[in-house]
N, C-alpha and C positions, 0 to 999 in steps of 0.2 A: 905716436904722441911725442911732442917735443920734450926735451929734458926739463924736468921740474925740480924745484928746490928740495923737495922731500920725496921719498919713496912711499911712506905711510904716515898719515896723521891719525892718531887715536882721538876721536871726538867723544867726549863724555868720560874722560879719564879719571875724574874725581868720583864717579859713581862706583858701586861695588864691583860689578863685572868689568867695567871699564878699567879700573885699577888692576884687577886680576889679569886682564888682557895685556896691559902695559907691562906688568911684572913678567909675563911669559915672553913678550917680545924683547925685554931687556936680557933675557937668558938665551933666547933662540934666534934673535934677529940678525946676528952676525954683523955684517957691514951695512945693513940697511939704514938709510937715513930716515930717522923717525922723529916726529914731533908730537906733543900732547896739546889737546885743545879742549876748551870748556869756557864757562862763563866767567870764572874767577882765576886770574893769573896767580894770586896768592895761594889758593887751594891747589892749583896745578903744581906750583913749586913745592908744596908740602908733599904731594904725591911723588914727584920726581925725586925728592930727597930720600925716599924709602926704597928706590928701585936699584940701588947699587951703582958701582962705578960706570958701567956701560951706558947708563942713561943720564949721567950728570951733564952731558953736553947737549941733550935734546932740547930744542927750542920749545917755548911755550906760546900758544896762540890763543887770543881771546876770540871766542865765537859763541853765538847765542841764537837759538832758533827764532827768538822774537825779533832778531835783527838780520834779515836776509842778506844785507850787504856784507856782514861779517862772514857768513857762510860762503858767499861768492868769492870773497878774498881767500878764504881757506882752501876752497876747492881748486882755485887757480894755481896754487903753489905746490900741489902734490899729485903724484900718480894715483894714489889710492887713499880713500877715507874709510876708516873703520868706525862705525858708530854704534854706541850702546845707549843712546839717548831715546828712551821710550816713555810711555806708550807711543808707538810710532804714528798712530792715527792722530794724536795730538801734536807731536813735535817733529815728526819725521819728514813730511813732504817738502818743506823748504830746502832741506839738504839734498833730497833727490833732485829737485829742480836745479840747484846749484851745480851738482855733479853732472847732470845731463847736459846743461848748457856749456860747461867747461870741458867736456870730454874726459872727465875724471872717473876712474873706477871706484866702486862703492860696495861695501859689504855691511850687512846688519844682522840682527838677531830676531827680527820680527816674527811673531806668530799670528799676525792679524791679516786674515785673508782679504778683507775688503781694502785694507791699506795697500796690499800688493795689487789688487785689481785696479784701484785708482791710480797707482803708480804706473801700471801698464797703459791705462787709457790716456793718461796725461803726458807721459814722458818716454814711452818706449820708442816712438819714431824719432824724437829729438835725440835721444841717447844713441840710437843706431846711426843717425846722421853724423853725430860728433865723435863717434867711436867709443863712447862710454859703456862700460859694463856695470849695470845696476843689479847687484846680486843680493837677493833677499834670502833669509833663512839659513844663516851660516853657523848655527850652533847645534846643540843636541836636537833642536828643531831647525832644520830637517836634514842635516848631513847624513846621519846613519841611514835614514829612509832612502834618500836620494842616491847615495853612493853604493849601498848594497845592491840595489836594483841595477845600477849601471854596471857593477862588477858581474852580475849574472848575465846581463846582455853581452858583455865582452866575451865571457866564457862560451855562451851559446854561439856567438858569431864566429869565434875562433875554431870551435869544434864543428861548425856547419850543421847544427842541430835544430835550426829553425827559429821562429819568433817566440817571444815570451807570451804565455797565456796566463793561467791563474797563478798569481804571485801574491804571497802574504808574508808580511813581517810579523814576527812574534818577539816581543820583549821578554827574553827568558830570565834575565837577572837584572835587578835594578835596586840600588840603594842610594837614597839621597832625597832631595826635595826640589820641586819646581821653584825657580827663582822668583823673587818679588816682581821683577820685570815681566816674567812670563805670566804670572797670575794677573798682573795689571793689564797685560795685553788681552787675556781671556775675558776679563771684565769689560774691556772696551768693545770687544766683539759682541758680547751679550747686550751691552747697552745700545750699540748701533742697531742690532737686529730687532730689539724690542721696540725701537722707535720708528722703524721703517720697514714696511712689508716687502719692498723691493730688495732690501738687503737680506731679509730672511729667504726670499726666493733664490737669490744668487748663492747664498751660503748652502742651500740645499742641493744645488747643482754640482755633481761630482766634477764637472769640467769648468767650473766658474773661473779658473785662472788660465784656461786654454788660450793659445795664440790664435786659434781659429775654431770657434765653437761649432760651426756648421760642418766642419770636416771630421769631428769626433765620431767614433762608432757608437751605435745604439746597442749597448750590452745589457740592457734591462736594469733592474734596480741594483744599486751598489751602496748598501747601507754603510754608514760610517762606523757605527758602534754595534757590535754583535757578539754573542757568546758562541763558542764552538768547542767541540771536542778536538783535542790535538790530533787524533788519528784522522780526522776529516781534512786536516791541513797537510799532514805528511805522516807516513808510517812511523817515522823516527820519533814522533811525539805521542805515540800510543800511551794512554794512561794520564796524559796531561790535559788539563782544562784551561781554556782561555776566556778572557773577558774583553770587552771593548777598551781600546787604549785611548786615553783622554785626548791625546794630540792627533789622533787619526783624522778628524775632520779637516785639519790643516795640512798635515804631512802628505796625505794622499793626493791632495790637489797640487802640491809642489811636484810630486813625482809624475803626475799626469801631465803637468806643464812641461816637464823635462822631455817626456816622450814626444809631445807636440813640437817643441822647439827643435828637437833632433829629427824632425820630419818623420815622426812615428817609427823610429828605428826599432823600438821594442816590439812593435807589431800593432795591428789594428784590432786584435783580439786580446790585447793586454788588459787584464782585470786585476786591480790592485787593492789590497785592504791591509789593515793593521789590527793586531790584538796584543794582549799581554798575558803571560802565563800566570795562573793563580794556583799552580801546583797540581799534585795528584792525590791529596789527602781525601778522606771521606767527605769533608765539607767543601771540597773544591767545586763540585757541580753547583752547589748553592752560591758560592762566592762568584762563580762565573755569571750566573743569572742576575744576582743582586748587583754586582759591580757594573754590568752592562746596563741594567735598568736604571741605576742611579745616574749613569752618564747620559742616558737618553732623556731622563727627567731634567737634568741640569741644562742640556742643550736644547731640548724641546720646549719645556715650559719656560726656561730661563730666557730663551730667545724671544719669547712673547711678552713676558711679564717682569723682566728684570728691572725695567724703569720704575716699577711700582714699589720696589724694595727701598728701604731707607739707606741711601748710599753712604751716609756718615757711619752707620753701624757696620756696613760691609767693610769700609775702609779701615775700621778699627780691628776687624777680625782677621784680615789677611796681611801677609808680609808686605812691607813697604818697598817700592822700588829703591834701589841704592843700598839695601841692607842685605845681610846674608849670614851664614853660619861661620863658626870658628874654623881656623885652618885645620885643626885635628878632624873635625867633622867632614870638611871638604876632602881631606885625604882618604878617609875611610870609604867614601862613596865609590860607586862603580856602575857600569851597565854592560849588558851583552844582548845583542839582538841577532836573531837568525831569520833570514829572508829566504823562503822556499819558492821555487818556481817549477812549472812544468811547461816544456816547449811544445810547439806545434807538431813536433815529431814524437812526442811522448817522453822525451828525456828530462830527467829531474836534476836540479841543482839546489845547493844551499850556499848562501853567503853569510858568514858569521863575522860580526864587527863587535869589538870590545874595547873598553877604555877604563882605566883606573881614575878615580876622582869623581866627586859629586857631579852628576850629569848637568844640573842647572847652573853650576858655578865653575868649578875647576875644568871639567871636561869641555864645557861650552867655551870658556875663555881660550883654551888650546885650539879648538876647532876654528874659532873666529880668528885668532892670531895666525894660524896656518893658512887660512883663506886669504888674509891680507898679504902674507908673504908670497903666496902663490900668484896672486894678481900682480904684485910688484916685481917679483924676481924671476918667475918662471914663465915669462911671456911667450917663450917658444913652445910651451906645452899647452897654452890656452887655446880654446876653440876660436874660430873666426867669427863667431856670433857676437853681435853687439845689441844693446838695448836693455830692457828689463828681463833679467835672466834668473835661472836657478843655479845652485852650486854646481851641479853636474853639467848643465849646458854651457856654463862659463869655463869651468876648470876641472872637469871630471878626471882627466888623465893626470893633471898636475897634482890633484889631491891624492889619487891612488899612489903616485910616486913619493909624495912628500910625507903623508901621515905616518907611515911606519917609523920614520925618524923621530916622531913625536910620541912614540909608545902607544900608537893606536893600531890595533891589529885588525886586519880584514883578510879573510881567507875564503876562497870559493872552492867548493867540492862538488864533483859530479857524483850523484847518488845512483844506487842500483835500482 
């Protein structure tokens, strides 16, 4: 790519997570050339005033999803665009188009599977031709999922212990809330599915984001939401019960797309799922069944009948995009995930990833900020792939090297 005016543009910097991402880059961006973009220059200026001395020289760019020419101009001036403007189904595709045309790298926080599928269908080839990396899912959804599996693959590869087979992520510790943007994305998914049987069919396919659906293995039924005893996942979880994890229907497809984009490096018997711990108390078995059942009802009936619900009432009940908790609440949050695998030679590993900060807000803004910095500054560590990618297929090695410096821990252990 020829030299651009900026290394990174943060688009949507006046929104809640956009501002948090800009705050993080002001602290961690070093010498990166950064600009802020959004619909209102005045509001951008007010955000910049809060970011400290390092950001006071950052340029402000007017850009609006309703005016594609402004997005084209923005994409042409920078190496990387970080975008927090969602729901992406409504507002995201014009920016994907602009970045694909300009050969500009792109990172977002989408949790909308059909947005990613449409992005692939419409712009993967063009982005590959222009050299753009369009990287979706660069927050809590889905970097912990994607990166822990990649770490397991690297460990098994380095040890020569075969391919990954049964692999399961367990959310062991979680304190915080899903962001208003994440909830808005989930509602968009339900709304699209309830209006279109073809969307429901695609969302039910575990390989709906695959780069080559016909080449995917037939591993039988792979349910998105299920309850399990911990000991059925790994002996180390004996006594623990798990329930279906609400983001599993999306995260699992991102991980499977990574495997396909990496030419099925994890293996053709790679089976992946996600759950969350509900503890080991006397009521944990009931919580496991009830929690999974509620998830199945939400995604099962919701995907069919969501359009019949009063949208105005729903909008009043859920957090608004662009809003979020106080700094004290964000600081108290945390998460820890453990991803277990058994290889084709019977060797077992676990990858543990943890981060302090509310997963939907502080942790996500750090992961997105580091993704942007990796794309802009660590280009020698990026993969050679271009097009519509996943975090791992675009920058797996760069993230493994970069995230410890952002107080994100990721350790891989070979188990007995």
